[in-house]
KOLMI-67918 format. One record per residue (C-alpha): x, y, z; residue in three letters. Coordinates in pm, whole numbers, plus 50000, padded with zeros to 5 digits. Layout:
<recs>
XYZALA
...
</recs>
This chain:
<recs>
488814845449321MET
487324863149622GLU
490754862249789PHE
492334878749485ALA
489634905749501LEU
490184909749876LEU
493924913349815GLY
493324938349536PHE
491004960249746LEU
493214958050055THR
496384966049861GLY
494674994749682LEU
493385009150010SER
496885008650158LEU
498645023449856ILE
496055051049808LEU
497345066750128ALA
499485093049956ILE
503035093650085GLY
506525103249972ALA
506835074249728GLN
503565081249548ASN
504265118449527ILE
507665110649376PHE
506025088549111VAL
503505115849030ILE
506255142049003GLU
508145120248757GLN
504975116348554GLY
504425153948548LEU
508035159048435LYS
507835129748186LYS
511155116348319GLN
511845078748319HIS
508205071648408VAL
508285034948304PHE
511445028148506LEU
510035044548818VAL
506675026648795CYS
508314993148723LEU
510714995449019ILE
507915005149259CYS
505604977749130SER
508184949849138ILE
509354960949484SER
505794958949616ASP
505384924449460PHE
508584912049631ILE
507694927049970LEU
504054915249958ILE
505044878949897PHE
507964881650141LEU
505484891050413GLY
502984864250312ILE
505554836150305PHE
507304847850622LEU
504014845450811PHE
503184812950630HIS
506494797450738TYR
506444809851097PHE
502754802651159ILE
503724766751255GLN
505734781051545TYR
502884803151667PHE
501204793451990ASN
497864809652079PRO
499594836952283THR
501914847451999ILE
499024846951750GLU
496974868351988LEU
499844893452014ILE
500114895651635PHE
496354900551604ASN
496444928251865ILE
499344945051681LEU
497374942051357LEU
494324958151517ILE
496494986351658ILE
498004991651313PHE
494554993351153LEU
493255017551417ILE
496325039651373TYR
495915038550995PHE
492265049251024ILE
493225076451275TYR
495915090051041SER
493405091150756LYS
490895109650976LEU
493625133551087LYS
494535142050727SER
490905143150614PHE
491045179750512ASN
494605179250374SER
495415188450015ILE
498445171949855VAL
500655195049650SER
502875183049366PHE
505875202649240ASP
506925195848879ASP
509495223648852ARG
512515202248948VAL
515385199748692PRO
515885168148486ASN
517675139348659ASP
519795112248500SER
518535076348483LYS
521015065948757ILE
519825093848989ASN
516205084348926ILE
517015047648992LEU
518705056049324VAL
515895079649427LYS
513195054149344THR
514955026749541LEU
515415051149829GLY
511765061949835PHE
510795025049825THR
513165006350056TYR
513985034250303LEU
510295040750366ASN
509135022750684PRO
505505025050572HIS
506305002350276VAL
507344974650516TYR
504464980150758SER
501924979750474ASP
503314950550272THR
505434927550488VAL
503654931950823PHE
500064941050740PHE
499404919550432LEU
501474890650567GLY
499814891950908ASN
496324896350763PHE
496704865550541SER
498294842850802LYS
495084822850861SER
494514816250488PHE
495554783550325ILE
498494785550081LEU
496394788349762ASP
494334816049919GLN
497494834350026LYS
498884833149672ILE
495624846849530LEU
495544873649800PHE
499154883549726GLY
498514883549351ALA
495514906449396GLY
497504930549612ALA
500384930149363SER
498054937449071ILE
496684967049267ALA
500234980549306SER
501104975948938PHE
497854992248829LEU
498125021149073PHE
501755030249002PHE
501405029048624PHE
498135048448632VAL
499515076548849ILE
502785076348657GLY
501345079448307TYR
498205099048390LEU
499655121148663SER
499255153048463LYS
495545145748426TYR
495155132948780LEU
497025162348933SER
494225185648821GLN
491985167549067TYR
494515154649323ALA
494705188949484GLN
490925191149509SER
489775188649870LEU
486445173349764LYS
488115144849573VAL
490465136449860TRP
487535136250104LYS
485745110449889VAL
488915089349858ILE
489515091150234ASN
485915081450312ILE
486205050450093LEU
489565040550246ILE
488375046350604ILE
485175026450544SER
487044996750398PHE
489674996850673MET
486934998450940CYS
485424966850790LEU
488834949750796LEU
489314960251159THR
485964944951256ILE
486904913051069PHE
490244910051255VAL
488604917451593ILE
485944890651535MET
488644865851424GLU
490654873751740THR
487624869251966ILE
486744836051803ASN
</recs>
């Protein structure tokens, strides 16, 4: 179960980095427009992309020689360092949510949600590349638990921010709250970076 917990914490740390997709989900929650549809699409999409990344790396790991594995580990470390840097850079930022947009039809919301999900490069870097690459040294059962934990984090996060966005938005624009969130994310990602560096050295 520790791999499921690791997947849950890792997935939650990645998804807590507020971006266009999360803001869109929060806006739909504030407007009370097709919240379930939006949260479901985002959650299922994350589930698909998480396991796509895990099984892609699981399948291709047999073709990895030490040099290729080293390159992937270096890329993973660079990604982690960049992620931490971006969080430090936005440490004092306040996210603003606008709920004054007119009602959209279900089709428009569906298209927008798919666009915010599959046209967002960060979704692929976080799910397919990062989670797949990070789990490449796990055995298959551990990978499945890791992916399940990360997927549960996505489902939980999207439905929480979707249905409780009006409540959460009172605090989401608080600089103090975002500092605490960023500190927790940065700390956890620093630990992951150290883990990957030690694994690469060994």
